[in-house]
C-alpha positions as MATLAB code, in Angstrom:
seq = 'ETHFLVAVKEYWMINLNISIISTNMKHFLTWSPVIVQGATVRYSVEFQGEYEREYANESWIPVSECSLTTATVCNLTEDISATVAYRLRVRAQLGATSSPWGTLKGFFNRATTSLTPPLLKVMADGYHLLVELADMGPAFQFRLLYWRKGQETRVSSVLHLATMEAGAEYCVRAQARVEAIGRSSGFSLAQCVQAPGDTSLWLATALVSSAGVAVAAFTLPLLTWKICKIFQYFCCPAAVLPDTLKDSEPPIPLILRGSEEAEHCDLMVVVVPSEEALQLWIQKTL';
ca = [
      44.868   98.383   70.022;
      42.981  100.680   67.706;
      44.272  103.708   69.712;
      47.614  102.140   69.569;
      47.493  101.675   65.829;
      46.502  105.298   65.253;
      49.176  106.533   67.567;
      51.741  104.369   65.858;
      50.640  105.295   62.364;
      51.127  109.107   63.364;
      54.228  108.361   65.124;
      55.775  106.296   62.448;
      54.949  109.016   59.670;
      56.495  111.689   61.780;
      59.203  110.240   64.013;
      60.843  107.494   62.240;
      64.400  108.212   63.182;
      65.606  104.904   61.692;
      69.322  105.019   61.143;
      72.337  102.640   60.823;
      75.636  102.807   62.601;
      78.432  100.971   60.961;
      82.069  100.869   62.376;
      84.742   98.475   61.483;
      82.409   96.084   59.635;
      79.789   95.828   62.479;
      76.349   97.222   61.526;
      73.630   98.266   63.862;
      70.128   99.425   62.880;
      68.417  101.809   65.446;
      65.194  103.511   65.820;
      63.246  105.530   68.352;
      60.818  103.568   70.579;
      57.058  103.740   70.573;
      55.602  104.768   73.955;
      52.308  103.189   75.060;
      51.414  103.483   78.634;
      51.087  100.092   80.379;
      51.879   98.124   77.423;
      55.104   96.523   75.904;
      55.786   97.194   72.350;
      57.849   94.837   70.337;
      59.698   95.358   67.016;
      60.757   93.315   64.130;
      63.373   93.943   61.320;
      63.755   92.735   57.794;
      66.304   93.411   54.956;
      66.393   93.007   51.186;
      69.612   92.326   49.307;
      70.427   92.607   45.619;
      69.623   88.990   45.130;
      66.058   89.337   46.732;
      65.387   92.463   44.544;
      66.403   91.023   41.164;
      65.829   87.194   41.586;
      63.320   86.723   44.418;
      60.594   88.801   43.408;
      61.687   91.676   45.833;
      61.194   89.553   48.896;
      62.158   90.574   52.331;
      64.217   88.295   54.786;
      63.352   88.573   58.550;
      66.228   89.032   60.998;
      65.631   86.114   63.437;
      67.740   87.818   66.335;
      65.563   90.916   65.848;
      61.998   89.385   65.568;
      59.490   90.626   68.245;
      62.300   92.180   70.339;
      61.809   94.866   72.860;
      65.160   96.483   72.127;
      65.474   99.416   69.711;
      68.731   98.305   68.143;
      69.390   95.445   65.834;
      72.927   93.789   65.004;
      72.995   93.154   61.296;
      76.577   92.217   61.005;
      75.942   88.513   60.238;
      73.082   89.316   57.876;
      74.859   91.937   55.660;
      77.428   89.528   54.359;
      78.047   90.875   50.787;
      79.194   94.292   49.505;
      75.956   95.081   47.769;
      72.941   97.602   48.436;
      70.651   96.716   51.161;
      67.316   97.995   52.015;
      66.324   97.727   55.780;
      62.892   98.173   57.411;
      61.401   97.832   60.982;
      57.877   97.864   62.457;
      56.273   98.005   65.768;
      53.825   95.532   67.026;
      51.383   95.370   70.175;
      49.516   92.012   70.585;
      48.087   91.181   67.130;
      48.160   94.869   65.938;
      51.182   95.905   63.835;
      52.306   99.383   62.507;
      53.348  100.133   59.016;
      56.861   99.318   58.089;
      59.335  102.157   58.462;
      62.095  101.884   55.872;
      65.577  103.271   56.150;
      66.072  106.135   53.820;
      68.165  105.042   50.866;
      70.448  101.945   50.639;
      73.079  100.719   52.777;
      76.261   99.210   51.553;
      78.842   97.820   54.037;
      81.568   99.419   51.928;
      80.672  102.669   53.454;
      81.508  101.366   56.998;
      83.722  103.634   59.073;
      87.092  102.320   59.691;
      89.231  103.225   62.613;
      93.039  102.745   63.264;
      93.703   99.636   65.297;
      94.554   99.569   68.827;
      98.181   98.512   69.452;
     100.742   97.863   72.261;
     104.487   98.139   71.571;
     106.871   96.269   73.921;
     110.615   95.422   73.892;
     111.550   91.793   74.560;
     115.259   91.932   75.048;
     116.396   93.069   71.563;
     113.010   92.004   69.855;
     110.328   94.499   68.909;
     106.839   93.131   69.791;
     103.651   94.559   68.520;
     100.309   93.455   69.988;
      97.215   94.359   67.920;
      93.588   94.232   69.210;
      91.294   91.696   67.350;
      88.947   93.637   64.939;
      87.553   90.382   63.368;
      88.371   87.990   60.643;
      87.880   90.418   57.778;
      90.846   92.672   58.833;
      94.456   92.649   57.888;
      97.057   94.985   59.346;
      99.998   97.100   57.863;
     102.755   98.039   60.315;
     105.240  100.664   59.816;
     108.357  101.105   62.204;
     111.416  103.042   62.333;
     114.302  104.146   64.592;
     113.365  107.422   66.414;
     115.218  110.229   64.640;
     115.210  108.484   61.294;
     111.486  108.907   60.239;
     112.584  109.146   56.480;
     113.478  105.460   56.647;
     110.232  103.884   57.489;
     109.936  100.269   56.708;
     106.806   98.016   56.478;
     108.902   94.873   56.652;
     106.901   92.741   59.284;
     110.080   91.190   60.869;
     112.877   93.238   62.635;
     115.641   90.915   63.394;
     117.122   92.840   66.386;
     116.979   96.349   67.625;
     120.111   98.365   68.161;
     121.064   98.547   71.976;
     119.764  101.717   73.565;
     117.950  102.834   70.376;
     114.272  104.010   70.464;
     111.907  102.589   67.870;
     108.385  103.712   66.975;
     105.431  101.860   65.429;
     102.233  102.944   63.576;
      99.523  100.416   62.410;
      96.814  100.488   59.805;
      93.823   98.332   59.393;
      92.704   97.034   55.925;
      89.512   95.083   54.618;
      90.069   93.486   51.363;
      86.459   92.545   51.004;
      85.620   96.370   50.620;
      88.991   97.579   49.145;
      89.432  100.112   51.994;
      91.829  100.957   54.748;
      91.815  102.951   57.944;
      94.012  105.725   58.807;
      97.219  105.011   60.705;
      97.277  104.860   64.460;
      99.439  107.232   66.571;
     103.035  106.324   66.784;
     103.990  104.319   69.770;
     107.653  104.235   70.792;
     109.719  101.837   73.086;
     113.404  101.882   73.841;
     115.733   98.777   73.363;
     117.925   97.849   76.379;
     121.387   99.566   76.819;
     124.730   97.950   76.050;
     125.286   95.246   78.549;
     129.127   94.692   77.956;
     130.092   96.961   80.714;
     127.509   95.412   83.026;
     128.813   91.977   82.196;
     132.322   92.834   82.940;
     131.349   94.405   86.263;
     129.420   91.340   87.244;
     132.310   89.015   86.367;
     134.674   91.120   88.471;
     132.303   91.196   91.273;
     131.786   87.453   91.139;
     135.504   86.897   91.114;
     135.902   89.251   94.119;
     133.235   87.318   96.105;
     134.873   83.859   95.279;
     138.366   85.197   96.501;
     136.963   86.674   99.659;
     135.018   83.461  100.448;
     138.375   81.437  100.190;
     140.746   83.699  101.838;
     138.631   85.115  104.773;
     138.414   81.823  106.777;
     142.243   81.372  106.319;
     143.020   84.962  107.375;
     140.739   84.494  110.408;
     142.430   81.365  111.424;
     145.826   83.104  111.143;
     144.804   86.178  113.209;
     143.467   83.696  115.965;
     146.702   81.982  116.067;
     148.783   85.261  116.449;
     146.549   86.313  119.399;
     146.815   82.956  120.931;
     150.579   83.072  120.818;
     150.810   86.563  122.407;
     148.172   86.103  124.938;
     148.433   82.434  125.913;
     151.881   81.162  125.023;
     152.571   77.467  125.372;
     155.280   76.602  128.087;
     157.765   74.060  126.951;
     159.549   72.151  129.707;
     163.518   71.520  129.404;
     164.467   67.890  128.861;
     166.232   67.970  132.303;
     162.751   68.534  133.947;
     161.083   65.926  132.179;
     159.955   62.817  134.141;
     162.137   59.857  132.713;
     161.218   57.114  135.013;
     163.259   54.051  134.311;
     161.510   51.101  133.308;
     160.586   48.489  135.953;
     163.044   45.828  136.011;
     162.009   42.181  136.205;
     164.067   40.339  138.764;
     164.201   36.620  138.346;
     165.023   34.574  141.484;
     164.576   31.161  142.575;
     162.383   30.316  145.633;
     161.511   27.408  147.793;
     158.114   28.537  147.728;
     157.753   28.047  144.076;
     157.799   24.263  144.313;
     155.247   23.814  141.841;
     156.790   26.254  139.114;
     160.144   25.990  137.315;
     160.533   29.837  137.280;
     158.633   32.703  139.128;
     158.571   36.356  137.839;
     158.543   38.889  140.758;
     157.746   42.592  140.021;
     159.769   44.893  142.203;
     158.845   48.559  142.846;
     161.247   50.964  141.433;
     162.766   52.085  144.859;
     163.438   48.621  145.971;
     164.934   47.689  142.390;
     167.279   50.647  142.847;
     168.442   49.630  146.308;
     169.147   46.077  145.013;
     171.138   47.441  142.087;
     173.242   49.698  144.491;
     173.976   46.635  146.815;
     175.131   44.530  143.722;
     177.276   47.284  142.418;
     179.100   47.560  145.782;
];
């Protein structure tokens, strides 16, 4: 550990390389690692804000997420919560031996964070213009500019566009702003989308087509039936017999006659075949 302490002191004095990267209100402290063969070096980070310097006897506050960590980066986004000047420091530790504190040169203020234009996606939902913005965190607000393509001089920042003109192309740009630091990002590149074309002609065509289908569905079966009847008339005509050839068999007469055999009946009905009935009729006539 003594060898480690000497090595770390020399390293820390020459190769601090402590820096902070801050983009879109996310702050990360980074440093170069200490290499010790066969050993794991851990690191701890502390910060000091304006309150600690002026009212808490210049005390330092440990960053709990970055206490005895093996990583060489520390997320300070939650700890740097005020727009004031902060001092930041880090040290290495092996077992019970610790290096001197290495302090970030100068102060860090979150107001210096780098702000990038927001990512956006522009869509057309019918005749409505929809803009989808990437979530950049609760501190961010957005400003949208839109215009009809070809009319760039009439840019509007009104958030609501009632409807788009049919067939027109609209473009959108977005800007991010953080009120807590009083700064805004640059504008994003313009993204454009075209509204649907005029649907009146399409609607008329659709109505005519629907009417044609309905008429065809009604007349086609009737026309098919009529054609079948015509073919049947010419190919298989129905034969109609003259009245003289029709079988007009006379009704079977009922002949009533008395009989001695019908002793037990007052009247007997005898059914005579048609030929015999005809002969009897001829005989009675003569």
